[in-house]
Every structure is written in C-alpha cells, then in structure tokens.
N, C-alpha and C positions, 0 to 999 in steps of 0.2 A: 391435150389439146398439141399437137406437131408443132415442134422451134425451127425461125430459118437455118438455125446449125443447124438441127436435123435433117429438114429438106435437105438442104445443098450438101448431106453426111452423105443421105440416100445420090443424088444426082452426082456426085465425086465419082462412089461406085458403078455407077452403070454409066463413065467415062467411059469411050471406044476411039478414042482421034488421034493417037498417036499409032500407026500401023509395024512399025515397028518394039513396040513394048510389049510384052507378054500383064494383059490381068490376070485376072482384075487388080481394080488399083485398090489402095490401102491406105481405110483411117484410123483415123483416130478414133476416142469419145467424143462421143455432143458436149463439150465441156462448154461454160460460157466463161473462161479467164482469162485474166487481166496478163498469165506467162502466159509464151508460146514456145515450143520448141520445134526448130526447125530443123529437117534430116535433109539428105538430099537425097536419096532413093532406097525402096526399098532391095533385101535383097532378095534368095529363092524363097526363104523359107516366111517370110511374110504373108504374102499375098496366101500362102496357106493355111495359116496362122490367124488372118483377117487382121492383127494389127503392130505399126510402128513396132523396129527393134524389139523381136518377138526371140530374137537366135542369140548367139554370144553374143553381137557387136551391146546390144541388151543388157546383157548382164553387166556388160563394165559399166557400160549408161548406168545404169542403176545400182549400185552396188558405188561407185563415185558420189551419187545421190545422200543413197544411207548412210556415207557415212560424214558426208560435206553437212548436209542439213539433216540427217536424222528421217527420212525422210525418204518410206522402205517406195519396191514397187508400184504397188495397189493403189496405194494412197497418192503417187503421182501422175496416174493413169488418169484415176478420177477429179484430177485439181488442176492440170496443164493441161493446156492443148497442144498436140502431137499432128504437128506437119510435117512438109516437107516441098522440098522442089521441084520433085516427082513423084508422082504417084504409083506406079508400078512397076514391076522390076524391067530391067531395060535391058536383060538377058549379060550373057557373058562375055568376054572378049572372045575375037578368033581365036582358034583354035592355035592351041602352042604359045597364047598370050597369058592367061591364068588371068581368074579375078571378075569381073564385072564391067558389065561394058557402062563408058560413062555415056550421063544423057547427051547429045549436043545441043545444041544452039536451037534449032526449030521447034525440040522436043520439052526442051527450056521454056522457050516465050507461048507455047498454047499451054502446055501445064501452068505459068504463072496465073490468069482468071482466076481459078480456085484459091491459090493462098489470096489474092489481093480479093476477094470477097470475102475468105476468114479475116483480113485487118478490118474491111469496111464493118463485120457482121460482129469478131471484136474489141478492135482500138485495143488494144494489147497497149503496157507498157512494160512488158520486160518481154525480150526475145534473143532464144536460147539459139541461133545456131550452131551446128553440129558438123565439123565438118569443112574443107575448105568450102569445095562447091557451096553450099550454104552460108557462109560467110560471105561469100562473090555475089551475095544476093544482096549485102549491106551496104558495101564499103569497095573500095577498090582493093585487091584480097595484093597482097606482098608477101607474107612464108608467119607459118603461124608463132614461132619469135613477136612479129613487130603487134600480131591482136590476143592471143590467147594471151588472159592472166589483169585483163584492162577492160576499163567499160565503154564504151562511144555513144555518141547520142551518135542514133539510124531513124532510115526515112523510107517508106516506102507506101508507092500508091496514095501518096497524100497524108498519111500518120508519119507521124513521129515519134519516138521513144530510145529505151534507153536499149543498149546491144553486149551482150556479155556473151562474148564467141567461146566454143570449148574444140578442142582435137577431135574427130571421128573416135572410135573405140573398138572397130574393126579387130584392129592387134595386126593391123598391115604396116603400118609404121610405127617404129620403136618409140617416137618422138615423144607420146606423155611421161613413159617411164622411166626417161633420163633426163638429167640435166644439159637447159635447162627449162625443157618443157614440164622434167616431174612438179617443181615450183611453180612454173607458172598455169599448172594446173589445177593444183592447189590454189594462189590465186583466185582463178577465173571463178572456181566452187566457193569459195571464201566471198566474194560479193554478192554471188547468185543467192549465194542463202543469207546477207546484210540487207537486202535489195527491197526498200517497200512494198513492192507487187509481190513478191516468198509470202508476206505475214499471213493471211487469210490463208495459203497452202500448208507452214510448217506443224506439225503436229504442237498442237497446246503445250 
C-alpha cells in the first residue's frame, strides 16, 4: 500500500509552480523519521542524481555525520527525512556574478506548502537546518556565530521541535574550517549525536 509520504513525494516531484525554477523537483526518500534535515535548494547536479546533497557539498555533509555520529551516507538517507526550503534548482546567478541564484520570497512561500505537509505528516522532534536560508525559516537569522553550536526550540506551521543548525557544506564560505566556526560546528554535531531523536537512527 502506498503511504501518505510516498504520495506526497510523487506530487512534489511533479510540481511545476515556479516559472523561474528549473525542474524536476528533488526529494529524498519516503522515510518516516522524527529527524528532518532541511537544506536550502538543490544545485545543478541534484536533479540529475534525483537526491538531495548528491554532489560535492553532500560529500562534506555526510563526512561531518560520519565523523561525529558514526553514521554513513546510506544509513543517513534511509533513516533521516531530507527536505529543503525550495525543491527545484534555482538556476545560476546572472552572468558574471557566479554561484547559484538565491530563491526569492515568492518562490520560498510557494514551496513552503511542501514543507508544511511534511511537518504535518512526520511531526519531527529534531530539525537540522543547513545553511542561512534554511536556518532563517525557523528563527530570525543573525549570524553563523550566533546560531551554530547551540540547540533552540523551533516552531513551524503549528509544530514545535528542537532545532540544531549547521552551516552550509558547499565550501563557498571558509567559516566551518576556521575558528570559531570549526569548534562551533563540532559542538553542533555533538548536540545532534546526543539528541534523543537520533537514538533510533545511529548504528547499534
């Protein structure tokens, strides 16, 4: 029998609501988990690979979890629900500026109903937002120094949960590799590893 979460992901992948976004939408696996990782938006490789964090940033992200939680990429993908603020590749910035375009407020709002549905279906106990855009969905963003390495109480669409933010692993910013970012990142990963919602996810 097809689960509600599987039906949700099928509908998500068929979404074509934002004219400037570049489909197809990217979705993780239909994992009924109390831990949700929320990224920003797919890069150019993710629609091809049809999974979140499929390329260079993903290698860094999963190395963080391997080192801190002893959980490999395959196990993580099979036990943690992976979402994002926007699900389609936004495209590149205008010529000469480099990097991916940041989704605009209308695109974020349009895509938010997918995230809302996931909170309704999963009722997560722990949310891990990755990067500034994701962190800003759950709290008033100030700076990486102010958010990374701490646990917060978050709310979204009528649901309450713990939030442990992470910096983005793209490598575009040196913040996670320099102090105080390096230590704050390790503190955040330790908090994630010790969170009660992670117990069913971590290897025996």
